[in-house]
N, C-alpha and C positions, 0 to 999 in steps of 0.2 A: 504493500502499501504506500507506503513512505519513499519507496522509489520512482514510483507511477507516478507521484505529488510533484516528484521533483522534474521530474521530466516534461510534464504539465507545464510548471514553472517555466522551464526554460525555453520551452515553444513558445508560451507566452512572451518570454522575454525577448524573442525573437523578433515577433511580429510586433511588440511595439518598439524594436528598436529600426525596424524596417518603418515603420510609421513617423519616427521621428528624426528618419535620416533626411528628407527635403526640409530644409531651413531658407531665410535666410531670401537671398537673392530670386530662387525656385518658386519659392511661394510668394513673393513679391510679383515674378512674373504671370502668376498662376490666377492675380484677384480680375475680379471681371473688373468692365472701365463702367467709373459711373458717373462721370461727366460728360456733357456735350454741348456743343457750339448750339445748338438748335434743337430740335427732335430726335429720337432715338435712331439710330439707323436701321434697327427694326422696323420701326414704321412708318418709316421711307421708304423699305422696302414691301413692307407686307400691304400698308397702309390700314392697318388695324384700326385706328380711328375712324377712317373713313367706311369700314366693312361694317361697324359696332352700330354708324350712323344710320346704316339700309334699313334698319329694324326700325318701322313707324307703322305699326298696329292700329287698326281704324276704329279697335274697340279697346273698352278698361279690361276685358276680358282674361284673364293670366293666360288661361291656354293658349290663346291664340298666338302668345308669341311662338311658341315651340313649335305650330304650325306651322308659321312664316320664314322661321329660321332654318327648319326642316327644310322648306320649296326652295328657300335661296342656296341651301348648302348643295340640291340638285341640281338648282340651274348652273353653279360653278363646275360641277363635275361635268354639263351636256356640253359647255362650251371646251374643256378640258379632252374630253373624248372627240368632239368634232374636230377638232386641232390635232391630234393622234389618228384618225383615220384619214382625215387630207394628207397627212404627212406620209401612210402608210399607200395611197392610193399612188401618190406622184411615186416612190419606189417601184410600185408596182408596175406603174406604165413605162418604166425605166429599167425593167427587169431585174430588179433587186429583191428577188423574191423573199431571200433570207433574212435579210434587214425588215422589209416590210413585216415581215411574218411575227418577226422581233416585237414590233410596234403594236401588232394587232395583242399582243400576248399579254401586252402590259395591258392595254384597253379594257382587256377580261377583269383581273386585279381591280382597276378603278371601277367595273360594275359590282364587283363584291362590295365594293366601300358603299357605290349610289344605293346597293339594293338593301344592306344591312342599314342606312337611312330610313327606310319604312319602320323600323322597330321603335325608332325614337317617338313614335306614333301611335303604336299598338295599345297604350293605355287610352284611347280617346274614344271617350263611349258617346254615344248620341247627343246625348242632352246637354254634354260638351262643347261638343262639335255647334249643333243648333244654336248655343248661347253668343257664335259671332258669326256662322257663316251669312246670316241676312244681310250684314253689313257688308259682305264682299261684292253683293251687289251682281254683275253678270262676270265678275274675275273669275277665269279657271284655268285649270291645270292644261286641259285642250288648246289654248290659246299661244303655250311656249312655243316661241319663234326657234329656240334653240333647239329644245326637242325634235321637232317638227323637219331641223337642215338633219337628225339623226336619222328620221326616217327614211328619208331622202336618198343619205350616202346606203343605206341598208338597201334601196329598190322599192320602198313601197310610195310611189308617187301618185299625188293626188293635188292638181290643182286648184279644185276650190279651195284644200286649205290652207292655200297662201292666203285667201280673202281676206281673212280677220286683219290683216297687216298692211292693208292697202293704205289707209290713211296716216301710216308710217311708212315713210319712201325709201329710205334707207334698206330699212329692216325688209320691208316688202321686196324691193328690189335685188337682195342678197336671195331671199326664197327662190324670187324667179328664176335666178341664177343656179342654184342649189339645184333647182327643178329640170332646169335642161340640160344642165350637165350629165354624163354618164354618172353612176352610183358609182360606191365602192365596190359595188360586184360586178357592176359591168369590166372594171377593169381585170378583176381575178379573173373572170372570163375568158378576155382579150390575151392574159398570160397563155392562157389553157391553147387557146388558137391559135398562139403564135409558136407553140409546141408540139403541134401537129396534131391536136383533137379538131376532131368534128363540132362547132359551134355555132349555131345560127346566129346571123349576123343582127345587132340591136335596130331595129325597124326605127324608133321613136324613144331617146333617153328619157323623154318628159312621162313618157307611159308608165304606168304600173307595170313591175316586175311580171313575166308569167311562164312560170315552168316551162320546161324543155325538155322530151326526151332524150334530146340528143346530148343535154348538158348532163344528166342523171348517166346515161353512157359515160360520158368524158369522167365520172369522178368514181363510175365502178372500177374503170379502168384503172384510175389513178390509184386506187385503195388494191386491186390486186398486183401492178407492176410494183407499186413502191411498198413502203413500210417505215419506221421509227429510222431518221437520219434523211431520208428522201424527202427535200424540198417540198415537193407538191403535196405530199403525203402527210406533210407538217403543215402545211399551208390549211388543208382539209383538216384537218382534227382543231387547228386555233379558227379555223372559221366556225365551227362544230361548237364549239366552247362558247366563242363568241354569243352564236346565236341562243344556245340556251341559258345564257347570263341573261341577255336583253329578254329574253321569255320570262325568265325567275320576275325582272321588274314590273313586266306588264301583270304578271300574276300577283305580285305584293300590291302594286297598284289598286287591281280590281279588291284584292281581300282588304285592304284600306278603306274604301270606299264601301264596299259592303258592311264592315265594322261598325262604321261612322256616322251611316247614312243610308244603308240598304238598295233599296230600288227606287229611290228618290231621283226626279228629274235632276242631270247637270245643273249648276248654277248657269252654264257659256250655253245654256240651251240644248245642249245633246241629252242623248237617252240616259245616261249616267252610266247603272250599271249593264245594261245589255249594249253600249257602245264597247267599253271596256272587254266585255267576253268577245265579241267580232273581233276584235283587232289581238285577240288572245288568241285566236283559232286561227291568223295568217302566219303561217311558219318564215322567219328569217332564213334565206341562201336554202331553199324549199326542197332540191334537188340532192343536198346533201343528206337530207333525211329520208329524201322517197329510196334513195339510194342503198340505204343500207336495208331495205325490205327486197331488193333484188341480188343480195351480193350472197 
């Protein structure tokens, strides 16, 4: 017992010695800078004060702030994901498939955080939501221009869904440009065409994507001829991950609406729950899913 205590004491002493070792200049160098000529560099970079000033609830109901903050966080993620998908699309157009796949893979991680944001509202009861819902007027997530950009990039094109933004000229023009440009999936299929797969020509980039048996056959061949490490196989699996996470977001949105307001009509005039149910049934990158039945 005695020797065991001595060993423990020696060990503790050694640890203490290690902890006492950094002194003087080293301690001084590790101290944080506490004095700045103007605002902190952190706020200059993050614009934290501006961000916190953007929460302007329209009621005195405490629960509204959580609803507002969660919605704003989602908008920031929508903008980040759009930026990443545009980058990936440029890389695909330049045949940088490996690099584009890496960008798409990290956007899958963003969706994991985006989907988790719904959990911040899982406590919201119908009574709590109804306590501030009427004050929102006609405001609805259906009107998010940045979310519409994501849908267009995925190939879910619809000219009528640009119309709510006609009175915001810059936003409206950006959406029209996105509507008329090839989608991210169009760029993926162009890669397959350049690699010798038979892919139908895109008749109208502004039209909603229609699944093709030729594209399904191309993905079946990618899976038959490739495997882990093959760039087209890896691209296919990454797109499948992305489609799954996007469907998760739609499902969590649907369930949040069901939980907080049931089947009431949406504040923006949509049919609410039934609109979200129809959206959930629309697959992203559909042939990647249908091909699995044929493999």
